[in-house]
Backbone bond lengths (Angstrom), bond angles and torsions (degrees), N, CA, C in turn:
res aa  C-N    CA-C-N  psi(-1)  N-CA   C-N-CA  omega(-1)  CA-C   N-CA-C  phi
1 X - - - 1.435 - - 1.524 108.89 -
2 X 1.346 117.52 133.84 1.461 120.40 -178.52 1.525 110.28 -79.56
3 X 1.330 116.54 147.54 1.469 119.32 179.92 1.526 110.66 -66.79
4 X 1.317 115.59 146.61 1.463 120.53 -179.68 1.516 110.20 -75.11
5 X 1.318 115.65 143.27 1.455 120.46 176.84 1.517 109.45 -75.26
6 X 1.294 115.16 143.80 1.461 119.53 174.95 1.520 107.97 -76.29
7 X 1.284 116.79 138.38 1.458 121.75 178.85 1.516 109.81 -126.49
8 X 1.317 114.91 163.87 1.459 121.23 177.20 1.520 108.22 -133.24
9 X 1.303 115.59 154.81 1.455 120.97 179.10 1.517 109.47 -87.00
10 X 1.326 115.63 135.03 1.458 121.97 175.93 1.524 105.93 -120.51
11 X 1.302 116.06 130.84 1.467 118.13 -179.90 1.519 110.22 -136.39
12 X 1.331 115.79 159.70 1.458 121.25 177.11 1.520 108.91 -155.45
13 X 1.289 115.38 161.79 1.463 120.63 178.80 1.523 108.94 -93.74
14 X 1.340 115.26 149.25 1.461 120.49 -179.94 1.513 109.54 -142.51
15 X 1.327 115.72 141.62 1.465 118.62 177.63 1.530 109.81 -81.04
16 X 1.342 116.01 174.65 1.466 121.72 -174.91 1.531 111.89 -61.18
17 X 1.330 117.83 -40.56 1.469 120.17 -179.94 1.530 111.35 -63.53
18 X 1.332 115.93 -42.68 1.457 119.63 178.88 1.526 110.65 -62.71
19 X 1.341 116.66 -44.89 1.462 120.24 179.78 1.523 111.85 -62.71
20 X 1.325 116.85 -37.42 1.465 120.44 178.19 1.530 109.84 -62.22
21 X 1.334 116.79 -47.23 1.462 120.49 178.49 1.531 111.40 -63.09
22 X 1.327 116.05 -41.94 1.461 121.10 179.23 1.527 110.54 -62.23
23 X 1.333 116.33 -45.16 1.464 119.29 -179.39 1.524 111.86 -65.58
24 X 1.330 117.80 -37.68 1.466 120.28 177.16 1.527 110.21 -62.73
25 X 1.315 116.42 -43.48 1.462 120.71 -178.26 1.523 111.73 -68.00
26 X 1.325 117.59 -44.91 1.466 120.28 -175.40 1.517 112.21 -70.71
27 X 1.331 116.99 -32.53 1.475 120.13 -179.98 1.534 111.20 -62.73
28 X 1.319 116.01 -35.50 1.474 118.94 178.46 1.518 112.03 -59.42
29 X 1.323 116.14 -27.89 1.456 120.99 -178.83 1.527 112.71 -102.23
30 X 1.315 116.12 -6.87 1.463 120.12 179.62 1.516 113.55 66.26
31 X 1.324 116.87 38.13 1.467 121.06 -179.69 1.519 109.72 -124.57
32 X 1.321 114.60 166.64 1.469 120.05 178.42 1.524 110.45 -75.08
33 X 1.319 115.38 167.77 1.463 120.06 175.98 1.529 110.83 -56.93
34 X 1.326 115.51 -47.16 1.465 120.27 -178.40 1.523 112.32 -61.07
35 X 1.333 116.08 -43.95 1.468 119.25 179.45 1.523 111.02 -63.49
36 X 1.339 116.13 -41.16 1.471 119.26 -178.21 1.532 110.69 -66.64
37 X 1.323 116.77 -46.12 1.468 120.80 -179.18 1.531 109.65 -64.18
38 X 1.328 117.26 -43.38 1.470 120.65 178.63 1.531 110.23 -60.35
39 X 1.326 117.09 -43.71 1.456 120.70 178.68 1.517 112.18 -63.99
40 X 1.335 116.52 -41.97 1.465 120.37 -179.86 1.521 110.84 -64.43
41 X 1.312 116.69 -45.02 1.463 120.38 -179.65 1.528 110.32 -66.55
42 X 1.309 116.26 -41.73 1.469 120.50 177.64 1.531 110.18 -57.90
43 X 1.311 116.92 -46.53 1.468 121.31 179.88 1.520 111.15 -60.87
44 X 1.316 116.93 -44.86 1.468 121.17 -179.59 1.530 110.91 -63.84
45 X 1.319 116.34 -48.16 1.462 119.44 -177.10 1.515 112.17 -64.30
46 X 1.320 117.21 -45.22 1.459 119.47 -177.43 1.516 112.65 -74.74
47 X 1.327 118.23 -32.57 1.468 118.14 177.06 1.521 109.90 -71.47
48 X 1.324 117.91 -33.72 1.461 121.23 175.60 1.527 109.86 -64.12
49 X 1.319 117.39 -42.78 1.460 121.64 178.34 1.524 110.09 -63.67
50 X 1.322 117.23 -43.04 1.457 121.39 179.55 1.525 110.18 -64.24
51 X 1.331 117.10 -41.99 1.468 120.40 177.54 1.517 111.23 -62.61
52 X 1.327 116.79 -38.45 1.471 121.07 178.58 1.530 109.99 -64.39
53 X 1.333 117.01 -44.23 1.467 120.25 178.14 1.523 111.01 -64.78
54 X 1.345 116.13 -41.26 1.464 119.38 178.51 1.523 111.09 -61.64
55 X 1.333 116.90 -39.69 1.460 121.08 178.46 1.518 110.70 -66.18
56 X 1.333 116.90 -40.95 1.468 120.35 177.81 1.526 110.56 -62.28
57 X 1.327 116.74 -42.10 1.464 119.77 178.42 1.527 111.22 -64.56
58 X 1.326 116.77 -40.39 1.464 120.09 178.02 1.532 110.23 -64.04
59 X 1.331 116.96 -40.77 1.462 120.92 178.12 1.532 110.79 -63.35
60 X 1.325 116.27 -43.25 1.462 119.81 178.03 1.524 111.61 -63.44
61 X 1.325 116.63 -39.17 1.462 119.89 178.94 1.525 110.44 -63.36
62 X 1.343 117.21 -40.78 1.467 120.61 177.00 1.526 111.02 -60.78
63 X 1.332 116.32 -42.97 1.463 120.24 179.12 1.528 110.28 -63.54
64 X 1.327 116.78 -43.63 1.467 120.04 178.45 1.521 111.59 -62.58
65 X 1.327 116.68 -40.72 1.467 120.24 177.50 1.525 111.30 -62.57
66 X 1.345 115.98 -42.08 1.467 120.23 178.76 1.534 110.74 -64.74
67 X 1.329 116.60 -40.96 1.464 119.92 178.01 1.524 111.10 -64.25
68 X 1.321 116.83 -41.91 1.467 120.24 179.13 1.523 110.35 -62.80
69 X 1.322 116.97 -41.78 1.470 120.84 178.26 1.530 109.82 -64.21
70 X 1.324 117.02 -42.43 1.458 120.92 177.39 1.518 111.78 -62.02
71 X 1.310 116.08 -39.26 1.462 120.18 178.01 1.535 110.68 -64.81
72 X 1.345 116.73 -41.83 1.473 119.52 178.17 1.530 110.67 -62.18
73 X 1.331 116.24 -43.32 1.467 120.13 179.19 1.527 110.72 -63.62
74 X 1.323 116.53 -42.08 1.461 120.66 179.91 1.531 110.87 -62.60
75 X 1.321 117.01 -42.20 1.467 120.25 178.60 1.526 110.63 -63.81
76 X 1.333 116.25 -39.56 1.465 119.65 178.81 1.523 110.35 -63.40
77 X 1.348 116.61 -46.65 1.470 120.12 179.26 1.526 111.18 -63.34
78 X 1.315 115.57 -39.79 1.459 120.32 178.85 1.525 110.05 -61.79
79 X 1.333 116.88 -46.71 1.470 120.91 -179.61 1.527 110.79 -62.55
80 X 1.341 117.29 -42.05 1.466 120.07 179.37 1.521 111.62 -64.75
81 X 1.338 115.87 -41.70 1.469 119.49 178.26 1.515 111.71 -64.49
82 X 1.319 115.68 -42.99 1.449 119.47 178.47 1.527 111.38 -63.90
83 X 1.332 116.15 -39.39 1.468 120.57 177.40 1.527 110.12 -59.67
84 X 1.347 116.16 -44.40 1.467 119.78 179.94 1.526 111.06 -62.73
85 X 1.321 117.05 -43.72 1.465 120.69 179.99 1.529 110.46 -62.88
86 X 1.314 116.20 -46.11 1.469 119.59 -177.96 1.524 112.68 -65.70
87 X 1.324 116.42 -40.67 1.473 118.48 -175.63 1.520 113.20 -83.73
88 X 1.319 117.17 -34.60 1.463 119.19 -177.04 1.531 110.74 -89.75
89 X 1.326 116.75 -60.63 1.464 120.11 -177.04 1.525 111.60 -74.47
90 X 1.324 116.34 -38.81 1.460 119.41 -177.78 1.513 113.22 -90.05
91 X 1.308 115.82 -8.05 1.459 123.15 178.89 1.533 112.75 53.38
92 X 1.329 115.06 38.33 1.454 120.67 177.89 1.532 108.67 -86.20
93 X 1.306 118.63 142.02 1.458 119.99 176.43 1.540 110.36 -59.35
94 X 1.321 116.30 143.62 1.464 122.14 -174.82 1.527 112.47 -55.64
95 X 1.315 117.64 -45.58 1.467 119.84 -177.75 1.523 111.41 -65.22
96 X 1.316 116.57 -37.96 1.471 120.64 177.90 1.536 110.13 -66.13
97 X 1.330 117.22 -40.38 1.462 121.72 178.14 1.535 110.52 -63.90
98 X 1.337 116.46 -43.54 1.471 120.51 178.22 1.532 110.57 -59.48
99 X 1.304 115.80 -46.26 1.466 120.95 -179.07 1.525 110.73 -61.88
100 X 1.318 117.16 -44.22 1.466 121.77 179.39 1.526 110.15 -61.18
101 X 1.318 116.63 -44.36 1.476 120.92 -179.93 1.511 110.36 -65.28
102 X 1.318 117.76 -45.19 1.479 120.71 179.77 1.520 111.66 -59.41
103 X 1.320 116.17 -43.98 1.473 120.98 -178.15 1.524 112.63 -68.96
104 X 1.314 116.68 -37.14 1.459 119.81 -173.75 1.514 114.70 -95.28
105 X 1.323 117.79 -25.05 1.471 119.72 179.87 1.522 112.03 -105.03
106 X 1.312 116.44 -5.92 1.465 121.09 -178.51 1.527 109.42 50.91
107 X 1.319 115.45 46.22 1.466 122.97 -174.51 1.505 110.97 -95.23
């Protein structure tokens, strides 16, 4: 048998209008005021946490996409620079330089 979790009592004051709304809502589910309020707060807290995690994941995905785009641009610049060095300084024929770059940079 698993050990019971320690719990604490949480209470608050409510005016007549609030209690009327609370009682209407809880009756639909056939639960006590405490059960309904606990369920509502639980839903709010955990959905907020889930939304925060979802936002963090979306932010990370954006960063990864930006990094991937930067990597593609860097490879393109690298290939162009290498092509210039091979054809101008190394006096390699353009088609041979292209082939060498394609084979070695997988571009």
